[in-house]
C-alpha positions as CSV (number, residue, x, y, z in Angstrom):
1,M,-23.7,-45.9,-25.2
2,A,-21.0,-47.0,-22.8
3,L,-22.2,-46.9,-19.1
4,D,-20.1,-46.4,-16.0
5,T,-21.5,-49.4,-14.2
6,N,-19.7,-48.5,-11.0
7,V,-21.8,-45.3,-10.7
8,L,-25.0,-47.0,-11.7
9,V,-24.5,-49.8,-9.1
10,R,-23.4,-47.3,-6.4
11,N,-26.7,-45.4,-6.6
12,N,-28.9,-48.4,-7.6
13,V,-29.9,-46.6,-10.8
14,Q,-33.1,-47.9,-12.5
15,I,-34.2,-46.8,-16.0
16,K,-37.9,-47.1,-16.7
17,G,-40.6,-45.7,-18.9
18,N,-40.2,-44.8,-22.6
19,I,-36.4,-45.4,-22.9
20,A,-36.5,-44.2,-26.6
21,S,-37.9,-40.8,-25.6
22,D,-35.7,-37.7,-25.9
23,R,-37.3,-36.3,-22.7
24,T,-35.9,-37.6,-19.4
25,L,-37.3,-37.2,-15.9
26,V,-34.9,-37.8,-13.0
27,F,-36.5,-38.4,-9.6
28,A,-34.5,-37.5,-6.5
29,H,-35.8,-38.7,-3.1
30,G,-35.5,-37.1,0.3
31,F,-34.1,-38.1,3.6
32,G,-35.5,-41.3,5.1
33,T,-36.9,-42.5,1.8
34,D,-35.5,-44.2,-1.3
35,Q,-36.6,-44.4,-5.0
36,S,-39.7,-46.4,-4.0
37,A,-41.2,-43.1,-2.7
38,W,-41.9,-42.2,-6.3
39,N,-43.9,-45.3,-7.2
40,G,-47.2,-43.3,-7.1
41,V,-45.8,-40.5,-9.4
42,W,-43.4,-41.7,-12.1
43,P,-45.8,-44.1,-13.9
44,A,-47.9,-41.1,-14.9
45,F,-45.0,-40.0,-17.1
46,A,-43.8,-43.4,-18.3
47,N,-45.4,-43.2,-21.8
48,T,-43.8,-39.9,-22.7
49,H,-40.5,-39.8,-20.8
50,R,-37.4,-41.9,-20.0
51,I,-37.5,-42.3,-16.2
52,V,-34.4,-42.3,-14.1
53,L,-34.7,-43.5,-10.5
54,F,-31.9,-43.8,-8.0
55,D,-31.0,-44.1,-4.3
56,Y,-28.7,-41.6,-2.6
57,V,-25.8,-43.3,-1.0
58,G,-26.6,-44.4,2.6
59,A,-30.4,-44.5,2.0
60,N,-30.7,-48.2,2.4
61,K,-28.9,-51.5,2.6
62,T,-28.3,-51.5,-1.1
63,T,-26.2,-48.3,-1.0
64,V,-24.9,-48.1,2.6
65,A,-21.6,-49.9,1.7
66,Q,-20.7,-46.9,-0.4
67,F,-21.2,-44.4,2.4
68,K,-18.0,-42.7,3.7
69,P,-18.6,-40.1,6.4
70,E,-15.6,-38.0,5.4
71,R,-17.0,-37.7,1.8
72,Y,-20.6,-37.0,2.6
73,K,-20.0,-34.1,5.0
74,T,-21.7,-31.6,2.6
75,L,-24.7,-31.9,0.3
76,Y,-22.3,-31.2,-2.6
77,A,-21.1,-34.8,-2.4
78,F,-24.7,-36.0,-3.1
79,A,-25.0,-33.4,-5.9
80,D,-21.8,-34.8,-7.4
81,D,-23.2,-38.3,-7.3
82,L,-26.2,-37.1,-9.2
83,L,-24.0,-35.4,-11.8
84,D,-22.0,-38.7,-12.0
85,I,-25.2,-40.5,-12.9
86,L,-26.1,-38.1,-15.6
87,E,-22.6,-38.2,-17.1
88,A,-22.6,-42.0,-17.0
89,L,-26.0,-42.1,-18.9
90,N,-24.8,-39.3,-21.2
91,L,-27.8,-37.1,-20.3
92,T,-28.3,-33.4,-20.7
93,Q,-31.4,-31.1,-20.4
94,V,-33.1,-33.5,-18.0
95,D,-36.0,-32.4,-15.9
96,L,-35.5,-33.1,-12.2
97,I,-38.2,-33.8,-9.7
98,G,-36.8,-33.7,-6.2
99,H,-38.4,-34.1,-2.8
100,S,-37.0,-32.3,0.2
101,V,-33.2,-32.6,0.3
102,G,-33.4,-34.4,-3.1
103,G,-34.6,-31.2,-4.6
104,T,-31.9,-29.2,-2.8
105,T,-29.1,-31.4,-4.0
106,G,-30.6,-31.3,-7.5
107,M,-30.5,-27.5,-7.3
108,L,-26.8,-27.7,-6.3
109,A,-26.1,-30.0,-9.2
110,A,-27.8,-27.6,-11.6
111,S,-25.9,-24.7,-10.3
112,Q,-22.6,-26.5,-11.1
113,E,-23.5,-28.0,-14.5
114,P,-26.5,-26.1,-15.8
115,E,-26.4,-27.7,-19.2
116,R,-27.4,-31.0,-17.6
117,F,-30.8,-29.7,-16.6
118,G,-33.9,-28.2,-18.2
119,R,-36.5,-27.7,-15.5
120,L,-36.5,-28.3,-11.8
121,V,-39.4,-29.3,-9.5
122,L,-38.7,-28.8,-5.8
123,I,-41.3,-30.5,-3.5
124,G,-41.0,-29.5,0.1
125,S,-37.3,-28.6,-0.4
126,S,-35.3,-26.0,1.6
127,P,-32.0,-24.2,1.3
128,R,-31.7,-24.0,5.1
129,Y,-33.6,-25.7,7.9
130,L,-32.3,-23.7,10.8
131,N,-34.0,-20.5,11.7
132,D,-32.0,-17.3,11.2
133,E,-32.6,-13.6,11.6
134,G,-35.3,-12.7,9.1
135,Y,-35.6,-16.3,8.0
136,T,-37.9,-19.1,9.3
137,G,-36.4,-22.4,8.4
138,G,-38.6,-24.5,10.8
139,F,-36.0,-25.6,13.4
140,S,-34.2,-23.9,16.2
141,E,-30.7,-25.0,17.4
142,Q,-32.3,-26.6,20.4
143,D,-34.7,-28.5,18.1
144,L,-31.8,-29.9,16.1
145,N,-29.7,-30.7,19.2
146,D,-32.7,-32.6,20.6
147,L,-33.3,-34.4,17.3
148,F,-29.6,-35.5,17.0
149,A,-29.6,-36.7,20.7
150,Q,-32.7,-38.8,20.1
151,M,-31.3,-40.3,16.9
152,K,-28.1,-41.2,18.7
153,G,-29.7,-42.5,21.8
154,N,-32.4,-44.8,20.2
155,Y,-32.5,-44.5,16.5
156,Y,-35.4,-46.9,15.9
157,G,-37.4,-45.4,18.7
158,W,-36.8,-42.0,17.3
159,A,-37.8,-43.2,13.8
160,S,-41.1,-44.6,15.1
161,G,-42.1,-41.2,16.5
162,F,-40.6,-39.1,13.8
163,A,-42.4,-40.8,10.9
164,P,-46.0,-40.0,12.0
165,F,-44.9,-36.4,12.9
166,I,-43.5,-35.8,9.4
167,A,-46.2,-37.7,7.6
168,R,-49.3,-36.4,9.4
169,N,-52.3,-37.7,7.5
170,L,-53.8,-39.4,10.5
171,D,-56.6,-40.7,8.4
172,N,-54.1,-42.5,6.3
173,P,-51.6,-44.2,8.5
174,C,-50.1,-46.1,5.6
175,V,-48.1,-42.9,4.7
176,A,-46.4,-42.9,8.1
177,D,-45.9,-46.7,8.0
178,Q,-44.2,-46.5,4.6
179,F,-42.0,-43.7,5.7
180,A,-41.1,-45.5,9.0
181,Q,-40.0,-48.6,7.0
182,T,-37.6,-46.7,4.7
183,L,-36.4,-44.5,7.6
184,A,-35.6,-47.7,9.7
185,A,-33.8,-49.2,6.7
186,M,-31.0,-46.7,7.2
187,R,-28.1,-47.7,9.4
188,P,-28.4,-45.6,12.5
189,D,-24.9,-44.1,12.4
190,V,-25.4,-43.3,8.7
191,G,-28.8,-41.8,9.3
192,L,-27.4,-39.5,12.0
193,S,-24.5,-38.5,9.9
194,I,-26.7,-37.6,6.9
195,A,-29.2,-35.8,9.1
196,R,-26.4,-33.6,10.5
197,T,-25.3,-32.8,6.9
198,I,-28.8,-31.9,5.9
199,F,-30.0,-29.9,8.9
200,E,-26.7,-28.0,9.4
201,S,-26.5,-26.9,5.7
202,D,-27.1,-23.4,4.4
203,H,-27.4,-23.0,0.6
204,R,-29.3,-19.7,0.4
205,A,-26.4,-18.1,-1.4
206,V,-26.7,-20.6,-4.3
207,L,-30.2,-19.7,-5.3
208,A,-29.3,-16.7,-7.5
209,N,-27.0,-19.0,-9.5
210,V,-29.9,-21.3,-10.7
211,P,-31.2,-19.9,-13.9
212,H,-33.5,-22.8,-14.8
213,P,-37.3,-22.6,-14.7
214,V,-38.2,-24.0,-11.2
215,L,-41.6,-25.1,-9.9
216,V,-41.7,-24.9,-6.1
217,I,-44.4,-27.2,-4.6
218,Q,-45.1,-26.3,-1.0
219,P,-47.5,-28.5,1.0
220,E,-49.9,-26.2,2.9
221,H,-49.2,-27.9,6.2
222,D,-45.7,-29.2,6.0
223,S,-44.3,-30.7,9.2
224,A,-40.6,-30.0,8.3
225,V,-40.6,-27.0,5.9
226,P,-42.8,-24.0,6.8
227,G,-44.6,-22.0,4.1
228,F,-42.1,-19.2,4.5
229,V,-39.5,-21.3,2.8
230,G,-41.6,-21.9,-0.3
231,E,-42.1,-18.1,-0.6
232,Y,-38.4,-17.5,0.0
233,F,-37.5,-19.9,-2.8
234,T,-39.9,-18.1,-5.2
235,Q,-38.4,-14.7,-4.3
236,Q,-34.7,-15.7,-4.5
237,L,-34.6,-18.0,-7.5
238,P,-34.4,-16.1,-10.7
239,N,-37.2,-18.1,-12.5
240,A,-39.4,-19.7,-10.0
241,Q,-43.1,-20.4,-9.7
242,L,-45.0,-21.5,-6.6
243,I,-47.9,-23.9,-6.1
244,I,-49.3,-24.5,-2.6
245,L,-50.8,-28.0,-2.4
246,P,-53.8,-28.3,0.0
247,T,-52.1,-31.2,1.8
248,E,-50.9,-32.3,5.2
249,G,-47.4,-33.4,6.0
250,H,-44.0,-33.4,4.4
251,L,-44.7,-36.3,2.0
252,P,-47.3,-35.3,-0.6
253,H,-45.9,-37.6,-3.2
254,L,-46.8,-40.5,-0.8
255,S,-50.1,-39.1,0.6
256,H,-51.5,-37.4,-2.5
257,P,-49.5,-38.5,-5.6
258,E,-52.3,-37.5,-7.9
259,L,-52.1,-33.9,-6.8
260,V,-48.4,-33.9,-7.3
261,V,-48.8,-35.3,-10.8
262,N,-51.4,-32.7,-11.6
263,A,-49.1,-29.9,-10.4
264,I,-46.1,-31.2,-12.3
265,R,-47.5,-32.1,-15.7
266,P,-48.4,-28.6,-16.9
267,F,-45.1,-27.2,-15.8
268,L,-43.2,-29.9,-17.8
269,Q,-45.4,-28.9,-20.8
270,H,-44.3,-25.2,-20.3
271,V,-47.7,-24.1,-19.1
272,P,-47.5,-21.1,-16.7
273,V,-48.5,-21.8,-13.1
274,D,-50.7,-18.7,-13.2
275,G,-53.0,-20.6,-15.6
276,L,-53.3,-23.6,-13.2
277,E,-55.5,-24.6,-10.4
278,P,-53.3,-25.7,-7.5
279,V,-55.4,-28.9,-7.0
């Protein structure tokens, strides 16, 4: 199998697990993290699946050289990168597990090339972060203006305060510490540019065009994505199921990886969520 090494290097692609398996799991991380965020989750599937890990462009020092602001003005550019990876690896019918914007870009990729995907798992993802009439995204325009101003004024100071707010889990400060480290690994101007792309996006119109089975995992007390969004996803996606995890914060795959694994595994085995306990 000939590989496009430029694509694989660009996104720091790593292949792990059972590389001979005909079942592939692709893990897509969220803003402020990189592929290391999945270290508590992917090994649970390593015996049965080929595992594909990657970093979105701009996520860290490894990928920042590939970041071009004029290209990454929309989330479709990140979705295109994901499709490039699957094409380079000659993969179809992969199951994607995405956190936050990683799930959103995975959904966008699936809407463009549906044959590349089998099932989608969206963990704390959102089609729109800005509140709208009849829609609670979690942020007002003033919230976002303040966030962008803080990032621009003192990125590292902002990151040190933003990390514990997003992570919560006060009894487990390691979650916030880990998030703070990967957040601070982003170059400040790149972090601000990507944040604007994410928080100013609106992909609600795409949901009806995603025919795949989707598992929406909504943390019960998510710092960034309110419960309304998980319910909205389930109502608007043609084939979606919802699990509400009894967890704090926006990073359940860091704080409670075992709960995330327990939620995902039956879905990948085609077991209906109605037959599951959410913990």
